[in-house]
Each structure stands twice: as C-alpha cells, then as structure tokens.
C-alpha positions in Angstrom: 22.4 -16.0 49.9 24.8 -13.3 48.8 26.1 -15.5 46.0 22.5 -16.3 44.9 21.6 -12.6 45.0 24.6 -11.8 42.8 23.5 -14.5 40.4 20.0 -13.1 40.3 21.3 -9.6 39.7 23.5 -10.8 36.9 20.6 -12.6 35.2 18.4 -9.6 35.6 21.1 -7.3 34.0 21.3 -9.6 31.0 17.8 -10.8 30.5 15.6 -8.4 32.5 14.3 -6.4 29.6 13.5 -9.5 27.5 11.7 -11.1 30.5 9.5 -7.9 31.0 9.0 -7.6 27.2 7.8 -11.2 26.9 5.5 -10.9 29.8 4.1 -7.6 28.5 3.4 -9.2 25.2 1.3 -11.9 26.9 -0.4 -9.8 29.5 -0.8 -6.6 27.4 0.0 -4.5 30.4 3.5 -3.1 31.0 2.9 -2.4 34.7 1.6 -5.8 35.4 4.5 -7.4 33.4 7.1 -5.6 35.6 5.3 -6.6 38.7 5.2 -10.2 37.6 8.9 -10.1 36.8 9.7 -8.7 40.2 7.7 -11.5 41.8 9.6 -14.0 39.8 12.9 -12.5 41.0 11.8 -12.8 44.6 10.9 -16.5 44.0 14.3 -17.0 42.4 16.1 -15.9 45.5 14.5 -18.7 47.5 14.3 -21.4 44.8 17.8 -21.0 43.4 19.3 -21.0 46.9 17.7 -24.5 47.4 17.9 -26.0 44.0 20.6 -24.1 42.2 20.6 -21.7 39.3 18.7 -23.3 36.4 20.4 -23.9 33.0 18.2 -21.2 31.4 17.5 -18.6 34.1 15.8 -16.2 31.8 13.3 -18.9 30.7 12.8 -19.8 34.3 11.9 -16.3 35.3 9.5 -15.9 32.3 7.8 -19.2 33.2 7.3 -18.2 36.8 6.0 -14.8 35.7 3.5 -16.4 33.3 2.3 -18.8 36.0 1.8 -16.0 38.4 -0.2 -14.2 35.7 -2.4 -17.2 35.2 -2.9 -17.4 39.0 -4.0 -13.8 39.0 -6.4 -14.3 36.1 -7.8 -17.4 37.9 -8.3 -15.4 41.1 -10.1 -12.7 39.1 -12.1 -15.3 37.3 -11.0 -14.1 33.9 -10.3 -17.4 32.1 -9.9 -15.9 28.6 -8.5 -17.3 25.5 -5.2 -15.8 26.4 -5.2 -17.7 29.7 -5.9 -21.0 27.9 -3.2 -20.3 25.4 -0.6 -19.6 28.1 -1.6 -22.7 30.1 -1.1 -24.9 27.0 2.3 -23.4 26.4 3.4 -23.9 30.0 2.5 -27.6 29.8 5.1 -27.8 27.0 7.9 -26.9 29.5 10.1 -24.0 30.5 12.1 -23.8 27.2 8.9 -23.3 25.1 7.9 -20.4 27.4 11.1 -18.5 26.6 10.6 -16.6 23.4 12.8 -13.5 23.4 11.7 -12.2 20.1 14.1 -9.2 19.4 11.2 -6.9 18.5 9.7 -7.4 21.9 12.2 -5.1 23.6 11.7 -2.5 20.8 7.9 -2.7 21.5 8.7 -2.2 25.2 10.6 1.0 24.4 7.9 2.4 22.1 5.2 1.6 24.7 7.2 3.3 27.5 7.7 6.3 25.1 4.0 6.7 24.3 3.0 10.4 23.9 0.4 10.0 26.6 3.3 10.2 29.0 5.3 13.3 29.8 8.9 13.3 28.6 10.4 12.9 32.1 8.1 9.9 32.7 9.0 8.3 29.4 12.7 8.5 30.3 12.3 7.2 33.8 10.0 4.3 32.9 12.2 3.2 30.0 15.4 3.3 31.9 13.8 1.3 34.7 12.1 -1.4 32.7 14.3 -1.6 29.6 17.7 -0.4 30.9 17.3 -2.1 34.3 18.5 0.9 36.2 17.5 1.3 39.8 15.5 4.4 40.8 18.6 5.6 42.7 20.7 5.4 39.5 18.0 7.2 37.5 17.8 9.9 40.1 21.6 10.5 40.0 21.4 10.6 36.2 18.9 13.4 36.2 20.0 15.1 39.5 16.5 14.7 41.1 15.4 13.1 44.3 14.8 9.3 44.3 11.2 9.9 45.5 10.6 12.0 42.4 11.7 9.2 40.1 9.6 6.6 42.0 6.6 8.8 41.6 7.2 9.3 37.9 7.4 5.6 37.3 4.3 4.7 39.3 2.3 7.5 37.6 3.6 6.4 34.2 2.4 2.8 34.7 -1.0 4.0 35.9 -1.3 6.4 32.9 -0.5 3.6 30.4 -3.0 1.3 32.0 -5.7 4.1 32.2 -5.1 5.0 28.5 -5.2 1.3 27.5 -1.9 1.8 25.6 -1.3 -1.4 23.5 2.0 -3.3 23.7 3.0 -3.0 20.1 5.0 -1.0 17.6 3.0 2.1 16.5 1.6 2.6 13.1 4.2 4.2 10.8 2.3 7.4 10.8 2.8 7.7 14.6 6.6 7.1 14.5 7.7 10.7 14.1 6.1 11.9 17.3 7.6 8.9 19.2 11.0 8.7 17.6 12.7 11.6 19.4 11.8 10.1 22.8 12.9 6.6 21.7 16.2 7.8 20.4 16.7 9.8 23.7 16.2 6.8 25.9 18.4 4.5 23.8 21.1 7.2 24.0 20.7 7.4 27.8 20.9 3.7 28.1 24.2 3.6 26.2 25.5 6.6 28.3 24.9 4.7 31.5 26.7 1.7 30.0 29.5 3.9 28.8 30.1 5.5 32.2 28.0 4.1 35.1 26.6 6.7 37.4 27.1 4.5 40.5 28.4 1.2 41.7 31.8 -0.4 41.6 32.1 -0.8 37.8 33.4 1.9 35.5 31.3 0.6 32.6 28.3 -1.6 32.0 29.0 -3.1 28.6 25.9 -5.3 28.5 23.7 -2.2 28.8 25.6 -0.4 26.2 25.4 -3.4 23.8 21.6 -3.6 24.3 21.3 0.1 23.5 23.4 -0.4 20.3 21.3 -3.4 19.3 18.1 -1.3 19.6 19.7 1.6 17.6 20.7 -0.8 14.8 17.1 -2.3 14.8 15.7 1.2 14.5 18.0 2.0 11.6 16.9 -1.1 9.7 13.2 -0.1 10.3 13.7 3.6 9.5 16.5 3.8 6.8 15.4 7.3 5.7 15.7 8.9 9.2 19.2 10.6 9.4 19.3 10.9 13.1 18.7 7.2 13.6 21.9 6.6 11.6 23.6 9.4 13.5 22.8 7.6 16.8 24.1 4.3 15.4 27.3 6.1 14.3 27.8 7.7 17.7 27.2 4.4 19.6 29.4 2.4 17.3 32.3 4.9 17.6 32.0 5.2 21.4 31.7 1.4 21.8 34.9 0.9 19.8 37.0 2.2 22.7 35.6 0.0 25.5 38.6 -2.5 25.5 41.0 0.4 26.2 38.9 2.2 28.8 39.8 0.0 31.7 43.0 -1.7 32.8 43.3 -5.4 34.0 41.8 -4.5 37.4 38.8 -2.7 35.9 40.2 0.7 36.9 39.3 3.6 34.4 41.9 4.5 31.7 41.1 8.0 30.5 41.4 9.0 26.8 44.8 10.6 27.2 46.3 7.3 28.5 44.5 4.8 26.3 46.3 2.4 24.1 44.7 3.2 20.7 45.8 -0.1 19.3 43.1 -1.7 21.4 40.4 0.3 19.8 38.1 -1.8 17.6 38.9 -0.6 14.1 36.1 -2.6 12.5 33.6 -1.0 14.8 35.1 2.4 14.0 34.5 1.8 10.3 30.9 0.7 11.0 30.4 4.0 12.9 31.9 6.1 10.1 29.8 4.2 7.5 26.6 5.0 9.6 27.6 8.6 9.7 28.1 8.6 5.9 24.6 7.1 5.5 23.2 10.0 7.6 25.0 12.6 5.5 23.9 10.9 2.3 20.3 11.6 3.1 21.1 15.3 2.6 19.0 16.7 5.5 21.9 17.9 7.7 23.2 16.6 11.0 21.2 16.6 14.1 22.5 16.3 17.7 23.5 12.6 17.5 25.2 13.0 14.2 27.2 16.0 15.4 28.3 14.0 18.5 29.2 11.1 16.2 31.3 13.6 14.1 33.1 14.5 17.3 33.7 10.9 18.2 35.0 10.3 14.6 37.6 13.0 15.2 38.9 11.1 18.2 38.7 7.7 16.4 40.8 8.7 13.4 43.4 10.6 15.3 46.7 8.8 16.0 47.1 10.5 19.3 45.6 13.1 21.7 48.1 15.7 20.4 47.3 15.0 16.8 43.6 15.3 17.3 41.8 18.0 15.3 40.7 19.9 18.4 39.7 23.0 16.5 37.3 21.0 14.5 35.9 19.5 17.7 35.4 23.0 19.1 33.4 24.0 16.0 31.3 20.8 16.2 30.5 21.5 19.9 29.5 25.1 19.0 27.1 23.7 16.4 25.8 21.2 18.8 25.3 23.9 21.4 23.1 25.9 19.0 20.7 23.1 18.2 20.8 21.2 21.5 22.1 23.5 24.1 22.9 22.1 27.6 25.4 22.6 30.4 27.1 19.3 29.6 27.6 20.3 25.9 29.1 23.6 27.1 31.3 21.8 29.6 32.6 19.4 26.9 33.2 22.4 24.6 35.4 23.9 27.4 37.5 20.7 27.5 38.0 21.0 23.7 38.8 24.7 23.9 41.4 23.9 26.5 43.1 21.5 24.1 42.8 23.8 21.1 43.7 27.2 22.6 44.7 26.6 26.3 43.2 26.2 29.7 42.7 29.9 30.6 40.0 30.5 27.9 38.4 27.2 28.9 38.4 28.1 32.6 36.3 31.2 31.8 33.7 29.0 30.2 33.6 26.7 33.2 33.5 29.6 35.7 30.5 31.0 33.8 28.7 27.7 34.1 29.4 27.6 37.8 28.1 31.1 38.3 24.9 30.1 36.6 24.4 27.2 38.9 24.7 24.7 36.1 25.3 21.0 37.0 24.9 21.7 40.7 25.3 18.5 42.6 27.2 16.8 39.7 30.9 15.9 39.9 31.4 16.8 36.3 32.0 20.6 36.6 34.4 20.5 39.6 36.4 17.7 38.0 36.9 19.7 34.8 37.6 22.8 36.7 40.2 21.0 38.8 42.0 19.7 35.6 42.1 23.3 34.2 43.4 24.8 37.4 46.1 22.2 37.5 47.2 23.0 34.0 47.4 26.6 35.0 49.6 25.8 38.0 47.0 26.7 40.6 47.6 23.4 42.4 45.9 24.1 45.8 42.7 25.2 44.1 42.9 22.3 41.7 43.3 19.8 44.5 40.3 21.3 46.3 38.1 21.0 43.2 39.1 17.4 42.5 38.3 16.5 46.2 34.9 18.1 45.8 34.3 16.2 42.6 35.3 12.9 44.3 32.8 13.6 47.1 30.1 14.1 44.6 30.9 11.1 42.4 28.7 8.1 43.0 30.7 5.6 41.0 33.5 4.1 43.1 35.9 3.7 40.2 35.5 7.3 39.2 35.8 8.5 42.8 39.1 6.7 43.1 40.5 8.3 39.9 39.6 11.8 41.2 41.1 11.1 44.6 44.3 9.8 43.1 44.6 12.9 40.9 44.1 15.2 44.0 46.8 13.2 45.9 49.2 13.5 43.0 48.8 17.2 43.0 49.5 17.3 46.7 52.7 15.3 46.1 53.8 17.7 43.3 53.1 20.7 45.5 55.3 19.2 48.2 
C-alpha cells in the first residue's frame, strides 16, 4: 500500500490542479470539485492496489470524480442537461473524459482569487487547490496554526458557494482588482517549488513549472501589464538555476557553491527579455520586476565575487520602499554583507530580531549564524545555526544547517 500511496501522491502533484479544474468546470462549484477529487483519490488507493495504476491516471481520477458527481445529482434528483451531457461523455470512455484545457487551471486561480474572499483566504485556497500544498505546508509558509489555515479554506469554499461565484475568467473590466491576488498566489506557488517549506525534497520543480506556465499564460492575456512581465522575468531567471541547486543525491547546493555552467542560459535570456518588455511599457518597476532585476544581477555575474552587490543593495532598498517586509529586509542584509561587510549587516538582522520579525522561522537565525561566523564569533554562530536547524521543516535544509554548525565546531576545535 505504501507504493500505491506514493504513486497516488505523485499523480496528484502532477495532475491534481487539472483534475480539480476540470471537475470545477463541469460542476460549477469549486468546493464540490475538490471534494469529488478527494473521493476519487480515496478510491484510487483501493482500486490501484488491486488492478494497478492505469495508463492515464489523471483521466481515471477525473472520470471517477465525474461519476461521483452524477451519483450525487441522481441522489438529489437533479437530472439536468449538465448531467445528461456528462453521462453521454462518460459512455465514450475514460480518455474522452480527460480534457485538461490549459485555461481551466487559470480559471481555477481566478475563481479562488475572487474579491468576495479576504486576501488570506484567497492565498490559502489557491495554494491548496491549485498548488496542491497541504494545510500543514501552507501554515508553515505563513507562520500560522494549521487550524487557522483549515478554517480559512473551509470558509472560503462556503463563501464562494454562497456568493454563486462562477467558474470562469472574469470580464476584462474586473481583471485589475483580481490581478494582484492572482500574481501573488502564482509567485507563492513558485516560491514553494523553489524551496519547499517541508518534506525531504529541497525543491518541487513540478510546482515551480506550473507557476511559470500560469505566469506565461497571464502575460499572453495581459501584454500591457508590466508586473505580469516582471513576474515572468523573475520566475524564468530563478528557474534557470534549478539544475545547479542540488547535487546528485538531491542535497542543496547554495549559490556560492553552484556550478554556473549548469545554469540554463536560454532561460536566462527569456527572463531578461521579459524584464525588457516590462521596462518598455514605461510605467516603472513594481515588486516582481525589482526582484527580477536582482535575479538578473546574479544571472549575468561570472562568479559570486564578481556580482554587483552594490546594485543589489540599491534594488533591495527600492523594493523595501514599495513592498516592505521582514524577508526583504533580511535579504537586503545578506546583500549588504557582501557589499560592505558582515558587521553592518548584522546590525540590520539584530534590529529585525529585536522587533520580533520572522519569529518561528529559521530564516533569521540562519542568516545571523552566517554573519556571526564571518565575524569570527564561532560559538554564537554555531548556536544560531542549531536554532535555525531546529526550526527548519525541510529535511534537506535542516541537514545543511546542522552540517554548517558542525563545521564551525570542528574549526573551533
């Protein structure tokens, strides 16, 4: 059963969003679509263990979900035209039932980001049904209790149903009020793919690739929106480094140790071209475009030492003014350490710590540990890295932090 569960999990990671999106298109109800998909997964655990994994598992799950929808409509005595249409399609076989139209996932994102929902509910719901993240992973991402995330998702589904929100792309006049939320969740999906918050994998490339696909689709639909191009640029540039970010065993390889020959130069050029399209619109750079400009500095530098760290500091300062956050300030501290030295950077990190920023996250103690090590304060550095390791939920990241702490102990000895 463990092998079957792994197979089901793998299929869900790859096809889950399309399964839910297809079911939502047919039922017209996002909450019902996810419930049907979960019922199909439960049936897969039993059926696949007995009969094997089907040749087209995504189609199988969608077909089961549709049949369960029909059963529910029959029980409720709602034999509508939709029911008859679905029944006819199911008679044609499983393959005909699987129609992962690319825009369906985009519709799913826009539905989950409907303005009838609060911002935190939009993010939680989209990451759950589109990104396939567990409630535990979402809770770690936002540093909130699991129960809070669960309540947000349940409440969001009920709100969409009560408001009769249609499963469709909004009218063009409604796009501006939805766009910021949509860009935000696509970015968070990619971020989770770039550095997984938990589990035993450092990255989740399939999630990052889906986020990049959605960003490209948005850019084709909204060619006059600079921040859409900025987001595409950021994701392209970040994705270009994936091949160098892990070694043969899957262990993380940090930026300072990466073989830059393994970076995807074609993807870097696509990212730079997207950033140029953003700039050509003449409306200035927003948060995603500024982050893309930072990523571009790394992408074009031949080495860590040759990187234009002073420019990166300036870009982080600009980003901090238009989109201030503790993470932005922490990243600025890292750039400051490279540009002017660790002492100045440590003052920034200490201020963040005194403000209680990023409490419960491993990010701040991990950066503080690195800075203390560069200043020769090895015992303090080792303690900070050990604290960071205890807070890290990703097994690969925890191991890197523990190894660093152990290395400092060896150096001290």
